[in-house]
N, C-alpha and C positions, 0 to 999 in steps of 0.2 A: 504494500500500500504506500502511496506517495504521502507527501507532507503538505499541510496548509501553510500559509504565510506565517502565521503566528509561531508555529513549530520551527520553521526555518530561521526566523529572526531570533527566537529564543536560543536555539542551538548555537548560533553565531556569537551570542553575547553572554552566555552563562560563564561565570568565572569558576564557581565551585558550589557544591552542596554543603551547607553548614550542619553542625551537630544538631541543630534544632529541627532539621528536615527541610528548612527553607533554603532558598538559593540566593547567592550573591550574583547580581546581574550588572554588567557594565552598561553605562549610559553613554551612548554616542554623542548626544547633544543635551545640554542643560540650559533651559531658558529661565531667566529670573526677572522679577519685577519688584516694585517698591513696597509691596504689602507683606509678602511672606519671606523676603530675603533679609531685610535688616536685622531681624532677630537671629536668623541663622548665622549671619556674619558675626554677630555679637557672641554667639556660642563658640565659633571658631577662635575668636580673640581670647575668650576665657580659657581655652585649652592650648593657646599658642600654636594653632594650626594654620597652615596655608591652604589655598585652593589647589587641589591636585592637578587639574587639567584646565587652567584658565582659558586656553584657546578653544576649548569645547563648551565654554560658557558665554552666554550673551545676555545683556540686560536691556530693559526698556522700562518706561513708566506709562501706566495706562489707567489703573483703577481710580486713583485719587486726583488726577489732573483735571482741572476745570476745562470746559469746552467753549467758554465765552471769552476768557482772557487768560493767556498762559504766560504773561510777562512775569519774570522773576524779580523779587521774591513773590511767591504766590500769596494771595490774600489769606488763605487758610494756613495758619502757622504750622499745624501738624502735617499738612500735605507738603509744605516746603521743607520741613525737617526730614520727612521720609525720603524725599528726592535727594537732599543733601547727604544723608547717610548712605544711600545707594551709590551716589556719585563718588563719595570718598572711598567706599569699600571696593568698588570696581577699579578705581585708580590704584589703590594699594595692592590689589591682587592681580593687576594686569588683565582685567576683563573688559572686553569691548562693550561700551555703553551707548545705546541709541538715545541720546538726550533730546529733549524738546528743541526744535528748530535745527536739528542735525540733518533733517530731510529723511530720516529713517525711523523716527519715533512713531509709536502707535501701539495698538493692542497686540499683546505678545503673540497671539495666535493668528494675527494678520501679518505681522512683521516677519516671522520665521519663514513662512512659505513664499512671500513676495520677494524676499532677498535670496531665496534658494538655499537657505540654511537647512530646511526640511527636505530630506531626500529619502528615496525608497530604501528599505532594509535597515533603517536606523532604529535604535531604541532612543526615545525622547522622553524627558520628564520636565515638569515645571510645577511650581507651587500654585497651581490653579486647576480646578476640576475639569475645565474644558480643554485641557491639553489633548484630549481625544481628537480634536480637530485635525491634527497633523496625520492621523491615520489615513486620511484621504490619499496620501502619497504612498501607501504601502508600508507604514511604520507601525511599531508598537509604541504608542505614545500615552504616557501615564500622568495623571494629576497626582501630586504628592503634598504632604503636610510640611509645616515648617521644620520639624525635627528631621524629616527625610531630606529636605533641602540642605540642611546642615551636613547630613551624611554624604550626600552626593557632592557637595562642594569639597568635602574633606577627602573623599575616596573615589569619586566618579562612579560609585556603584550604589545599587539599591537592593535591599533584601526583600524578597517576595516569594510567594507560592506561584506555581504555574497556573494558568487559567484554562478553563474549558473553552471551547470555541463553538459558537452557534453561527451557522450560515443563514443569512436572511436574504432570500432571493426575491426581488421585486420584478415581476414579469409583465410584459405588455407595453402599452403606450399611455402616457399621461394625457388627460384631456386638457384642453385650453384652460389657462388660468390656474392649473395645478402645478405647484413648484416643489423643490426639494424640501422646503420647510413643511409643506403639507405631508410629504412622504414620511418624514421622521416623526411628526406628531401622530400620524396614523399608526406607525409602528409602535410607538410608546403607548398609545391608547390600546392597541391590540394586545401587547405583551405585558404591560403594566410597569410601574416605576420600580418594581423589584424583580421583574422578569429576567433581567440580565445579571443579577448578582452572581459573582463567581465566573462570569463569562467575558470573553472577547467576542465582539460581533463582527463577522465578515459580511459586508454588504455586497451583493452581487445581483445578477439578473440583467435583463435587457434594459430596464429603466436606468439602473446604475451605470451600466456600460455606456449609455448615451448621455450621461450627465457631464457637464463641464467640471473642471477641477474645483471651481468655486462652489458649485452645487454639491459636489462630493464633500467639501469641507463643511458645509451646512449640515449635511447628513451625519457625518462623523462627530461633529461638535456636540450634538445632543445625545450621544450614546450614553453618557453618564446619567442623563435624566431618565433613562430606562433601566438604570441599575448596573449597566455593563461597566467594567473597569476600563475598557477601551473599545474602539471600533475602527475598522480599516476597510479599504478598498484595494484590491490587487492592482499593482502598477501596470499600466499599458501605454499605448501610443499617446493617449490623451495626457497622461502624466508626463511623459518625456517631452512632449511638445511644449507643455507649460513651463517646464524647467529650463529648456534650451535658451541660452542667452542671459539667464538671470545672473546677478552679480556674484554669488558665491558658488556657482555651478561650474564644473570643468568645461573646457572648450576644446574644439577640434577633435583630434584623435582620442584625447582623454575623455571627452564627452561620449564618444561612440563606445569606448571601453566601459564607461560607467553604465550606459544603457544596457549593455549585455549583462552586466552584473545585476543591475536593478531588475531586469526582466526575470532573472532566475529566482527571485524571491516570490513570485506569484505562486499561488496555490497550485499544486499539481492536479491534473484532471482526475486522478484517482485518490485524491486526498480524503482523509476521514474527518468527520466532525462529530461532536458530542450531541448536536441537535441541528435539525434543518427546518426552517420555516419558509413557506412560499406564500407570497402576498401578490394579489392581482392588482395591477395598476387601475383597472376599471372600478375597483372598490374605493379608490381614493378621490376625495373631493377637496375643495378648499376647506381647510380644517382650522378651528380656533379652540382655545381652551375656554371652559366655562367656570372652572373651579380654582383650586389652589395648588394643584400639581400639574405637570405637563401631561399626565395620563388622563386627567379630567378634561377630556377634549371631545369634540364632536364636529361633524361637518356643518357648514354654514346653512345647510338645508334642514337640520335637525332641531328638536326642542331639547332643553336641558332636562336631565333625568328627574324621575319621581322617586323619592326615597321610600314611599309606601309600597313600591313594587319590588323591593329587595329586603333582606333581613340581616340582622347581626351587625357586625362592624361596618360593612359597606353602607348600610342604612344610616348609621351615625356619621360616617365620613361625608356622604352626600348631603345630609341635613346641615352639618356644620359648614360645608363649603357654600351651600346656597345661602345660608344666613349671612356669612361673611361677604359674599359677592352681591348681596341684596337682590337675589333673583328668586322668582317663583318657580316651583316645580312645573314642568311641562310647557313653560313659555319658550317661544322661539329665541334662540340666541341672536339671530338676525334682528336688528332694530334696537339692540341694547345701546343706550346713550354712552358716548365717551366724552372725556374732557381733554385728554392729551393723546397725541400720536407721536411715537418714537420709532425712527428707522435708524438702525445702527447695531453695534455690538459685535463680538467675535463670531456670532452666528450669521448675521446678515448685514455687515458693514463694509462689504467689498465693492469694488467698482461695478461688477455686474448687477449687484442689488440695486444700486442707484440708477444704473442705466435702464433696468427693467421698469422702474417707476417713472423715470423721466420720459420714457417712450409712450406713456399713457396719460400723464397728468396735464399735458399742454392744453391750455384754454380752460382748465377747471380751477376752482378755488376751494381752499380749506374752509370748512364751515366756521361761522363767526364765533361759535362757542368753544372751538377747539384750539389748543396750543400745540403746534406741530413743529418738531425739530428733526433734522437730518444730521447725523454725526458720522463722518467718514472714519474708517477703522485705522487709518494711518496717515502720515504726512504724504506718503506716495499716492494713496488713494485720493486724498484731497487734491493733490497737484494734478493728477490725471483727470479727475472729475472736472476741475476748473478749466483745464485745457480744452475739454469737450463742451464746456458751457453748461454742464449739468446743474451746477449750483444756481445758475440764473433761472433755469426751468423750475427748480424747487422754490426759489424765492418768489418767482412770479405767481406760483400757485398758493403762496402763503406759508410755506415752510421757512423756518429759520435754519440756515446752513451754518453748522458749528465747526469748531476745531476738533482734531482727532482725540479720541479717548473712549473709555468704557461708558461714560455718560450714564444714562438712565437705566442701564441694565441692572446695576446694583446700588447706585446712589451712594457710593463712598466719596462723592464729590457734590458740588452744588446742584446738580440736576436731579431733582426729587419730586415725587408727587406731594400734594398738599391735601390734608384731610382725607376724605374718602373718594378722591378723584379716581376716575376710571381711565386707564391707559391702554390703548391699542399699541402693542409693542412687538417689534421683530426680534426681541431678545430670546433668552432660553429658559428663564425661570419665572413662574408666577406665584412664588411662595408669598405667604403673608408678610408684609413689611419689606419685601425685596427691593422695591423702588423708593424707599426712603420714608414712607409714612406708614405707621402701624395699622392704619385703616385704609390705606390706598389699595386699589384693586387693579390687577393686571390681566389683560387678555392677550395671549400669545397668538401670533399669526404671521404670515409671510409679509415681506415688504409691500407687495402690490395690494394685499388685503389691508394693511395699515393705511396705505394711501387712499383706498376706497372708503375706509372708515373716517379718515380725516375729512374728506370731501363731503360725505353724507352726514357727519356729526354723530354717527352711530355705526355699529357693526353692520357691514354690508357685504354683498357678494361682488367681488371685483369683476367677475365675468359679466355681470349686469351693468355695473357702473361704467366700465371701460369697453363694453361690447367686444370682449375677447373671444376670438374665434380662430380655429385652425392652427394653434400653436401655444407654446408655453409662455407664461408671463415671466 
């Protein structure tokens, strides 16, 4: 029997098995940011340790940086302190730092791929749960905690157990207006927020094969929301074409040699899996969340659930979520009023996300009651979008075009909900309080669905608002 990609990458990076039964695994690439790394550097200092492989470590700032004014010193003293600590630590240890206004700053999971740091066959880690994003390139990419960031800084290794592998094959053709965001929300809805515990997810099938790299990144980004430790797509010609010519990628004959090596990591045709799930593209519609986890989702055509139709814990979970979201059982999700519209994050803050919205919002206006912001995922995305005039299209429609950062995804910066505002968001989590207000409410959806909601002032079907026919948004 052949091997799947997870097994191949694991075999290439395992250092040894420890007495505990766990394994020490070498990390080919370590990405750090200002939230989880300052404490880790402090731990190194306490033990008088140096960073083992500084040339395999790269830093950026994203979580706490404001998106309206990034002039230093930042208005928030704590945010400024965190950047200063990261800047000093990276200088001391010889780590490359993508500082604001360097031209390369941005959300860590946008920066890594766009610079070509993320490459097939790697093991990648970062002190951020959505590190699974990088799996789109055929990597094993893992989110880790601060103490593990310390361990990787000190040893370039991570201690872990091997994962089981579930192959999720999405077959068929997506309907017009159905995007990668809808696919992953549908998968999480189907398998549940705990369905992937102990697993790596391998995304496959004709739908995934036909996705662009940025769509695959959206898919892998939310693997963690389904409980999986990581998610990946086998590298193919789409992967190699994306990487070709990027700043940190080999060129010429070295690139050709790299492609041969990268291609070899793809799962063998006779590879084994611990589980296989097949999903039909025809079952996927524009999908939004109604509750307080990404699994509490439904298609735009459906009504929110009725807790009286289920029993036990599920009844309680639905009842609590409806109460928090201020929704009635059986009401249509379509038509739910919104106050804020947010397009951005490591899930949907790439150039293609903004292009897909700019292609349909021309001539339309954001509803008067809605505050709408568009936040590019990096300085490179911002630059490219401006060169294409996308920011002008957004601004003409009533969106505010912001500077790069995580922004409203998690509100560790000034971009927050107020009171019980409802936000149509292209981000990845709709947890209670996630967007800065303990009573704020988040409805996850694709960027084009966020745009439709912003224009209508309520959750809406982008296919109807933008007359989408014959292709994907």
